[in-house]
C-alpha positions as protocol buffer text, in pm:
chain_id: "A"
residue {
  index: 1
  type: MET
  ca { x: -425 y: 157 z: -604 }
}
residue {
  index: 2
  type: LYS
  ca { x: -378 y: 267 z: -237 }
}
residue {
  index: 3
  type: MET
  ca { x: -4 y: 333 z: -145 }
}
residue {
  index: 4
  type: ARG
  ca { x: 168 y: 429 z: 155 }
}
residue {
  index: 5
  type: VAL
  ca { x: 513 y: 439 z: 286 }
}
residue {
  index: 6
  type: LEU
  ca { x: 639 y: 247 z: 568 }
}
residue {
  index: 7
  type: HIS
  ca { x: 963 y: 294 z: 771 }
}
residue {
  index: 8
  type: VAL
  ca { x: 1179 y: 37 z: 948 }
}
residue {
  index: 9
  type: THR
  ca { x: 1270 y: 147 z: 1295 }
}
residue {
  index: 10
  type: THR
  ca { x: 1407 y: 5 z: 1623 }
}
residue {
  index: 11
  type: THR
  ca { x: 1221 y: -32 z: 1955 }
}
residue {
  index: 12
  type: LYS
  ca { x: 1315 y: 200 z: 2218 }
}
residue {
  index: 13
  type: GLU
  ca { x: 1315 y: -20 z: 2531 }
}
residue {
  index: 14
  type: PRO
  ca { x: 1571 y: -308 z: 2548 }
}
residue {
  index: 15
  type: PRO
  ca { x: 1618 y: -556 z: 2408 }
}
residue {
  index: 16
  type: CYS
  ca { x: 1613 y: -324 z: 2106 }
}
residue {
  index: 17
  type: ARG
  ca { x: 1462 y: -498 z: 1806 }
}
residue {
  index: 18
  type: THR
  ca { x: 1405 y: -406 z: 1437 }
}
residue {
  index: 19
  type: LYS
  ca { x: 1023 y: -325 z: 1391 }
}
residue {
  index: 20
  type: ILE
  ca { x: 771 y: -206 z: 1130 }
}
residue {
  index: 21
  type: LYS
  ca { x: 468 y: -24 z: 1276 }
}
residue {
  index: 22
  type: ILE
  ca { x: 142 y: 85 z: 1107 }
}
residue {
  index: 23
  type: SER
  ca { x: -104 y: 292 z: 1271 }
}
residue {
  index: 24
  type: SER
  ca { x: -388 y: 457 z: 1093 }
}
residue {
  index: 25
  type: PRO
  ca { x: -761 y: 470 z: 1114 }
}
residue {
  index: 26
  type: TRP
  ca { x: -789 y: 359 z: 754 }
}
residue {
  index: 27
  type: LEU
  ca { x: -646 y: 28 z: 832 }
}
residue {
  index: 28
  type: ALA
  ca { x: -1015 y: -58 z: 956 }
}
residue {
  index: 29
  type: ASP
  ca { x: -1137 y: 22 z: 604 }
}
residue {
  index: 30
  type: MET
  ca { x: -904 y: -257 z: 477 }
}
residue {
  index: 31
  type: GLY
  ca { x: -1037 y: -505 z: 713 }
}
residue {
  index: 32
  type: PHE
  ca { x: -751 y: -483 z: 967 }
}
residue {
  index: 33
  type: VAL
  ca { x: -981 y: -410 z: 1268 }
}
residue {
  index: 34
  type: TYR
  ca { x: -883 y: -440 z: 1645 }
}
residue {
  index: 35
  type: GLY
  ca { x: -806 y: -780 z: 1749 }
}
residue {
  index: 36
  type: ALA
  ca { x: -778 y: -931 z: 1391 }
}
residue {
  index: 37
  type: PRO
  ca { x: -516 y: -1192 z: 1320 }
}
residue {
  index: 38
  type: VAL
  ca { x: -274 y: -1112 z: 1054 }
}
residue {
  index: 39
  type: ARG
  ca { x: 0 y: -1337 z: 888 }
}
residue {
  index: 40
  type: ALA
  ca { x: 331 y: -1157 z: 810 }
}
residue {
  index: 41
  type: ILE
  ca { x: 504 y: -1357 z: 525 }
}
residue {
  index: 42
  type: PRO
  ca { x: 844 y: -1249 z: 436 }
}
residue {
  index: 43
  type: LEU
  ca { x: 943 y: -1145 z: 67 }
}
residue {
  index: 44
  type: PRO
  ca { x: 1269 y: -1050 z: -95 }
}
residue {
  index: 45
  type: ASP
  ca { x: 1336 y: -704 z: 40 }
}
residue {
  index: 46
  type: GLY
  ca { x: 985 y: -685 z: 159 }
}
residue {
  index: 47
  type: LEU
  ca { x: 675 y: -862 z: 322 }
}
residue {
  index: 48
  type: THR
  ca { x: 311 y: -923 z: 297 }
}
residue {
  index: 49
  type: LEU
  ca { x: 54 y: -896 z: 562 }
}
residue {
  index: 50
  type: VAL
  ca { x: -260 y: -1109 z: 513 }
}
residue {
  index: 51
  type: LEU
  ca { x: -574 y: -1086 z: 706 }
}
residue {
  index: 52
  type: GLN
  ca { x: -635 y: -1438 z: 844 }
}
residue {
  index: 53
  type: ASN
  ca { x: -995 y: -1586 z: 870 }
}
residue {
  index: 54
  type: GLU
  ca { x: -1165 y: -1917 z: 855 }
}
residue {
  index: 55
  type: HIS
  ca { x: -1149 y: -1901 z: 472 }
}
residue {
  index: 56
  type: ASN
  ca { x: -796 y: -1813 z: 461 }
}
residue {
  index: 57
  type: GLU
  ca { x: -580 y: -2032 z: 691 }
}
residue {
  index: 58
  type: LYS
  ca { x: -235 y: -1924 z: 592 }
}
residue {
  index: 59
  type: GLU
  ca { x: 73 y: -2089 z: 741 }
}
residue {
  index: 60
  type: GLY
  ca { x: 433 y: -1995 z: 761 }
}
residue {
  index: 61
  type: GLY
  ca { x: 572 y: -1644 z: 856 }
}
residue {
  index: 62
  type: LYS
  ca { x: 452 y: -1497 z: 1179 }
}
residue {
  index: 63
  type: LEU
  ca { x: 109 y: -1449 z: 1333 }
}
residue {
  index: 64
  type: ILE
  ca { x: 45 y: -1096 z: 1474 }
}
residue {
  index: 65
  type: HIS
  ca { x: -274 y: -924 z: 1584 }
}
residue {
  index: 66
  type: VAL
  ca { x: -415 y: -570 z: 1518 }
}
residue {
  index: 67
  type: GLY
  ca { x: -395 y: -362 z: 1841 }
}
residue {
  index: 68
  type: LEU
  ca { x: -511 y: -2 z: 1938 }
}
residue {
  index: 69
  type: TYR
  ca { x: -260 y: 300 z: 1964 }
}
residue {
  index: 70
  type: ARG
  ca { x: -447 y: 632 z: 2044 }
}
residue {
  index: 71
  type: ASP
  ca { x: -775 y: 469 z: 1943 }
}
residue {
  index: 72
  type: LYS
  ca { x: -625 y: 392 z: 1588 }
}
residue {
  index: 73
  type: PRO
  ca { x: -584 y: 24 z: 1460 }
}
residue {
  index: 74
  type: THR
  ca { x: -220 y: -55 z: 1485 }
}
residue {
  index: 75
  type: MET
  ca { x: -3 y: -356 z: 1372 }
}
residue {
  index: 76
  type: THR
  ca { x: 355 y: -377 z: 1496 }
}
residue {
  index: 77
  type: LEU
  ca { x: 575 y: -645 z: 1352 }
}
residue {
  index: 78
  type: ASN
  ca { x: 888 y: -703 z: 1563 }
}
residue {
  index: 79
  type: PHE
  ca { x: 1185 y: -886 z: 1382 }
}
residue {
  index: 80
  type: SER
  ca { x: 1347 y: -1170 z: 1587 }
}
residue {
  index: 81
  type: LYS
  ca { x: 1570 y: -1472 z: 1534 }
}
residue {
  index: 82
  type: SER
  ca { x: 1263 y: -1679 z: 1433 }
}
residue {
  index: 83
  type: PHE
  ca { x: 1137 y: -1397 z: 1207 }
}
residue {
  index: 84
  type: SER
  ca { x: 1357 y: -1180 z: 991 }
}
residue {
  index: 85
  type: ILE
  ca { x: 1350 y: -1034 z: 643 }
}
residue {
  index: 86
  type: PRO
  ca { x: 1687 y: -1045 z: 451 }
}
residue {
  index: 87
  type: GLY
  ca { x: 1765 y: -714 z: 291 }
}
residue {
  index: 88
  type: LEU
  ca { x: 1569 y: -500 z: 544 }
}
residue {
  index: 89
  type: ALA
  ca { x: 1742 y: -314 z: 818 }
}
residue {
  index: 90
  type: THR
  ca { x: 1671 y: -16 z: 1049 }
}
residue {
  index: 91
  type: GLY
  ca { x: 1633 y: 300 z: 848 }
}
residue {
  index: 92
  type: ASP
  ca { x: 1490 y: 144 z: 536 }
}
residue {
  index: 93
  type: PHE
  ca { x: 1166 y: 241 z: 371 }
}
residue {
  index: 94
  type: LEU
  ca { x: 915 y: 46 z: 188 }
}
residue {
  index: 95
  type: ALA
  ca { x: 635 y: 130 z: -79 }
}
residue {
  index: 96
  type: ALA
  ca { x: 316 y: -55 z: 56 }
}
residue {
  index: 97
  type: ARG
  ca { x: 8 y: -138 z: -154 }
}
residue {
  index: 98
  type: TYR
  ca { x: -315 y: -171 z: 26 }
}
residue {
  index: 99
  type: GLU
  ca { x: -611 y: -392 z: -76 }
}
residue {
  index: 100
  type: TYR
  ca { x: -876 y: -526 z: 144 }
}
residue {
  index: 101
  type: GLY
  ca { x: -714 y: -784 z: 363 }
}
residue {
  index: 102
  type: VAL
  ca { x: -371 y: -765 z: 201 }
}
residue {
  index: 103
  type: ILE
  ca { x: -71 y: -523 z: 238 }
}
residue {
  index: 104
  type: THR
  ca { x: 235 y: -574 z: 29 }
}
residue {
  index: 105
  type: ALA
  ca { x: 536 y: -384 z: 98 }
}
residue {
  index: 106
  type: ARG
  ca { x: 871 y: -377 z: -89 }
}
residue {
  index: 107
  type: LYS
  ca { x: 1189 y: -186 z: -21 }
}
residue {
  index: 108
  type: ILE
  ca { x: 1252 y: 134 z: -222 }
}
residue {
  index: 109
  type: SER
  ca { x: 1583 y: 316 z: -293 }
}
residue {
  index: 110
  type: ARG
  ca { x: 1709 y: 537 z: -1 }
}
residue {
  index: 111
  type: ALA
  ca { x: 1598 y: 907 z: 4 }
}
residue {
  index: 112
  type: GLN
  ca { x: 1571 y: 1178 z: 284 }
}
residue {
  index: 113
  type: LYS
  ca { x: 1206 y: 1167 z: 283 }
}
residue {
  index: 114
  type: TYR
  ca { x: 912 y: 989 z: 114 }
}
residue {
  index: 115
  type: CYS
  ca { x: 543 y: 1077 z: 38 }
}
residue {
  index: 116
  type: ALA
  ca { x: 274 y: 929 z: -178 }
}
residue {
  index: 117
  type: VAL
  ca { x: 60 y: 1125 z: -431 }
}
residue {
  index: 118
  type: ALA
  ca { x: -293 y: 1156 z: -312 }
}
residue {
  index: 119
  type: SER
  ca { x: -619 y: 1242 z: -483 }
}
residue {
  index: 120
  type: HIS
  ca { x: -786 y: 1594 z: -463 }
}
residue {
  index: 121
  type: ASN
  ca { x: -1082 y: 1721 z: -669 }
}
residue {
  index: 122
  type: HIS
  ca { x: -1038 y: 1389 z: -891 }
}
residue {
  index: 123
  type: GLY
  ca { x: -692 y: 1471 z: -975 }
}
residue {
  index: 124
  type: ALA
  ca { x: -336 y: 1399 z: -836 }
}
residue {
  index: 125
  type: PHE
  ca { x: -219 y: 1603 z: -543 }
}
residue {
  index: 126
  type: LEU
  ca { x: 86 y: 1629 z: -329 }
}
residue {
  index: 127
  type: ARG
  ca { x: 157 y: 1866 z: -30 }
}
residue {
  index: 128
  type: LEU
  ca { x: 514 y: 1892 z: 112 }
}
residue {
  index: 129
  type: ASN
  ca { x: 510 y: 1998 z: 472 }
}
residue {
  index: 130
  type: GLY
  ca { x: 719 y: 2023 z: 790 }
}
residue {
  index: 131
  type: ALA
  ca { x: 1019 y: 2189 z: 951 }
}
residue {
  index: 132
  type: TRP
  ca { x: 1241 y: 2041 z: 705 }
}
residue {
  index: 133
  type: LEU
  ca { x: 1115 y: 2295 z: 445 }
}
residue {
  index: 134
  type: ASP
  ca { x: 1227 y: 2583 z: 676 }
}
residue {
  index: 135
  type: ASP
  ca { x: 1564 y: 2400 z: 714 }
}
residue {
  index: 136
  type: ALA
  ca { x: 1597 y: 2401 z: 344 }
}
residue {
  index: 137
  type: GLY
  ca { x: 1514 y: 2773 z: 329 }
}
residue {
  index: 138
  type: PHE
  ca { x: 1166 y: 2729 z: 194 }
}
residue {
  index: 139
  type: LEU
  ca { x: 1023 y: 2998 z: 433 }
}
residue {
  index: 140
  type: SER
  ca { x: 669 y: 3139 z: 438 }
}
residue {
  index: 141
  type: ASP
  ca { x: 598 y: 3356 z: 121 }
}
residue {
  index: 142
  type: THR
  ca { x: 905 y: 3254 z: -49 }
}
residue {
  index: 143
  type: ILE
  ca { x: 859 y: 3218 z: -418 }
}
residue {
  index: 144
  type: VAL
  ca { x: 947 y: 2866 z: -574 }
}
residue {
  index: 145
  type: MET
  ca { x: 1042 y: 2773 z: -922 }
}
residue {
  index: 146
  type: ALA
  ca { x: 919 y: 2433 z: -1017 }
}
residue {
  index: 147
  type: ALA
  ca { x: 1098 y: 2261 z: -1322 }
}
residue {
  index: 148
  type: VAL
  ca { x: 990 y: 1914 z: -1459 }
}
residue {
  index: 149
  type: CYS
  ca { x: 1125 y: 1624 z: -1651 }
}
residue {
  index: 150
  type: ARG
  ca { x: 1024 y: 1271 z: -1684 }
}
residue {
  index: 151
  type: ASP
  ca { x: 970 y: 1105 z: -1348 }
}
residue {
  index: 152
  type: CYS
  ca { x: 1127 y: 1412 z: -1165 }
}
residue {
  index: 153
  type: ILE
  ca { x: 1030 y: 1755 z: -1016 }
}
residue {
  index: 154
  type: THR
  ca { x: 1295 y: 2009 z: -910 }
}
residue {
  index: 155
  type: LEU
  ca { x: 1206 y: 2301 z: -688 }
}
residue {
  index: 156
  type: ARG
  ca { x: 1437 y: 2589 z: -643 }
}
residue {
  index: 157
  type: LEU
  ca { x: 1412 y: 2921 z: -434 }
}
residue {
  index: 158
  type: TRP
  ca { x: 1379 y: 3229 z: -648 }
}
residue {
  index: 159
  type: ASP
  ca { x: 1701 y: 3394 z: -667 }
}
residue {
  index: 160
  type: GLU
  ca { x: 1631 y: 3769 z: -603 }
}
residue {
  index: 161
  type: SER
  ca { x: 1993 y: 3854 z: -705 }
}
residue {
  index: 162
  type: ALA
  ca { x: 1932 y: 3735 z: -1063 }
}
residue {
  index: 163
  type: LYS
  ca { x: 1655 y: 4007 z: -1128 }
}
residue {
  index: 164
  type: PRO
  ca { x: 1693 y: 4271 z: -843 }
}
residue {
  index: 165
  type: ASN
  ca { x: 1357 y: 4458 z: -776 }
}
residue {
  index: 166
  type: ALA
  ca { x: 1156 y: 4208 z: -1002 }
}
residue {
  index: 167
  type: THR
  ca { x: 772 y: 4236 z: -957 }
}
residue {
  index: 168
  type: TYR
  ca { x: 570 y: 3932 z: -943 }
}
residue {
  index: 169
  type: SER
  ca { x: 487 y: 3986 z: -1313 }
}
residue {
  index: 170
  type: ASP
  ca { x: 854 y: 3987 z: -1401 }
}
residue {
  index: 171
  type: ILE
  ca { x: 881 y: 3660 z: -1228 }
}
residue {
  index: 172
  type: VAL
  ca { x: 604 y: 3505 z: -1401 }
}
residue {
  index: 173
  type: LYS
  ca { x: 745 y: 3610 z: -1736 }
}
residue {
  index: 174
  type: PHE
  ca { x: 1069 y: 3475 z: -1638 }
}
residue {
  index: 175
  type: ALA
  ca { x: 919 y: 3137 z: -1529 }
}
residue {
  index: 176
  type: ARG
  ca { x: 713 y: 3119 z: -1860 }
}
residue {
  index: 177
  type: ALA
  ca { x: 1024 y: 3179 z: -2064 }
}
residue {
  index: 178
  type: HIS
  ca { x: 1214 y: 2894 z: -1897 }
}
residue {
  index: 179
  type: LYS
  ca { x: 916 y: 2668 z: -1876 }
}
residue {
  index: 180
  type: TYR
  ca { x: 905 y: 2690 z: -1503 }
}
residue {
  index: 181
  type: GLN
  ca { x: 590 y: 2695 z: -1269 }
}
residue {
  index: 182
  type: VAL
  ca { x: 567 y: 2957 z: -994 }
}
residue {
  index: 183
  type: LEU
  ca { x: 487 y: 2823 z: -661 }
}
residue {
  index: 184
  type: ARG
  ca { x: 469 y: 2970 z: -315 }
}
residue {
  index: 185
  type: ALA
  ca { x: 571 y: 2834 z: 28 }
}
residue {
  index: 186
  type: GLN
  ca { x: 281 y: 2893 z: 269 }
}
residue {
  index: 187
  type: VAL
  ca { x: 222 y: 2833 z: 644 }
}
residue {
  index: 188
  type: ASN
  ca { x: -86 y: 2688 z: 821 }
}
residue {
  index: 189
  type: GLN
  ca { x: -80 y: 2663 z: 1205 }
}
residue {
  index: 190
  type: LYS
  ca { x: 303 y: 2741 z: 1201 }
}
residue {
  index: 191
  type: ILE
  ca { x: 352 y: 2442 z: 956 }
}
residue {
  index: 192
  type: THR
  ca { x: 525 y: 2547 z: 620 }
}
residue {
  index: 193
  type: TYR
  ca { x: 388 y: 2362 z: 328 }
}
residue {
  index: 194
  type: ILE
  ca { x: 403 y: 2376 z: -56 }
}
residue {
  index: 195
  type: ASN
  ca { x: 123 y: 2234 z: -280 }
}
residue {
  index: 196
  type: LEU
  ca { x: 191 y: 2050 z: -598 }
}
residue {
  index: 197
  type: GLY
  ca { x: -118 y: 2045 z: -809 }
}
residue {
  index: 198
  type: ALA
  ca { x: -238 y: 1782 z: -1078 }
}
residue {
  index: 199
  type: HIS
  ca { x: -111 y: 1992 z: -1386 }
}
residue {
  index: 200
  type: LEU
  ca { x: 250 y: 2003 z: -1230 }
}
residue {
  index: 201
  type: LEU
  ca { x: 249 y: 1637 z: -1130 }
}
residue {
  index: 202
  type: SER
  ca { x: 105 y: 1501 z: -1453 }
}
residue {
  index: 203
  type: ARG
  ca { x: 375 y: 1681 z: -1655 }
}
residue {
  index: 204
  type: ALA
  ca { x: 621 y: 1489 z: -1476 }
}
residue {
  index: 205
  type: GLY
  ca { x: 461 y: 1160 z: -1501 }
}
residue {
  index: 206
  type: PHE
  ca { x: 325 y: 1142 z: -1127 }
}
residue {
  index: 207
  type: GLY
  ca { x: -10 y: 987 z: -1084 }
}
residue {
  index: 208
  type: ILE
  ca { x: -234 y: 923 z: -788 }
}
residue {
  index: 209
  type: GLY
  ca { x: -59 y: 632 z: -573 }
}
residue {
  index: 210
  type: ASP
  ca { x: 283 y: 714 z: -693 }
}
residue {
  index: 211
  type: ILE
  ca { x: 567 y: 722 z: -437 }
}
residue {
  index: 212
  type: ALA
  ca { x: 820 y: 1020 z: -450 }
}
residue {
  index: 213
  type: GLY
  ca { x: 1150 y: 997 z: -289 }
}
residue {
  index: 214
  type: ILE
  ca { x: 1263 y: 1342 z: -167 }
}
residue {
  index: 215
  type: HIS
  ca { x: 1610 y: 1487 z: -163 }
}
residue {
  index: 216
  type: TYR
  ca { x: 1673 y: 1821 z: -45 }
}
residue {
  index: 217
  type: GLU
  ca { x: 1945 y: 2080 z: 50 }
}
residue {
  index: 218
  type: HIS
  ca { x: 1932 y: 2454 z: 95 }
}
residue {
  index: 219
  type: GLY
  ca { x: 1730 y: 2617 z: -181 }
}
residue {
  index: 220
  type: ARG
  ca { x: 1667 y: 2302 z: -367 }
}
residue {
  index: 221
  type: ILE
  ca { x: 1426 y: 1994 z: -351 }
}
residue {
  index: 222
  type: THR
  ca { x: 1420 y: 1709 z: -586 }
}
residue {
  index: 223
  type: LEU
  ca { x: 1137 y: 1472 z: -608 }
}
residue {
  index: 224
  type: LEU
  ca { x: 1207 y: 1143 z: -778 }
}
residue {
  index: 225
  type: ARG
  ca { x: 917 y: 908 z: -876 }
}
residue {
  index: 226
  type: SER
  ca { x: 973 y: 540 z: -772 }
}
residue {
  index: 227
  type: ASP
  ca { x: 936 y: 279 z: -1030 }
}
residue {
  index: 228
  type: LEU
  ca { x: 657 y: 73 z: -870 }
}
residue {
  index: 229
  type: GLN
  ca { x: 640 y: -168 z: -1164 }
}
residue {
  index: 230
  type: GLN
  ca { x: 1000 y: -259 z: -1092 }
}
residue {
  index: 231
  type: LEU
  ca { x: 893 y: -334 z: -755 }
}
residue {
  index: 232
  type: GLY
  ca { x: 635 y: -567 z: -879 }
}
residue {
  index: 233
  type: PHE
  ca { x: 314 y: -350 z: -810 }
}
């Protein structure tokens, strides 16, 4: 199951309208190629985008076409008086499931950020990256303690005041004693990132395709697994 996160935003140019924009090269792999007609059908707190062809003449909803933005297939769905989705507003996020010719999206609970668990070397993989990590104090080479429980991963900065002058071996022993996993924030091309591997993710119940809602403050990041079954996926 291929999952992504969509964001409901507002057009910059007046008249300002609520919109959902999807722009990615892999849209073509799902059949959403440049110029293709797509039918947008409202759902409770969400929508379905269906590729329309001579064998699938859907009615209702709103007809849009796949465009191009920076050489990438792009779909932009503008809300209007004749087409709106009750329960969706600017700022909302949606979990979106992709199949060939069909995208189904439903609203998920509010968090500061969202990410989808990817696949790497046949296992689950998640990379957190961006300037927000620096804002939360997770700078390059800082040591991070990862704690897991069901459907939740908590990342905390290593508190040097707790064990002054601790060696890396001391930190590992402390982590093992408290059932933490030691991670390290890194930088690539001036972008800070933290990698979460398959072992850590599986312990918390995160699998490939899952959506994680991210809440963060200084020194702490919490990832909560969205219940996709509850959303109808």
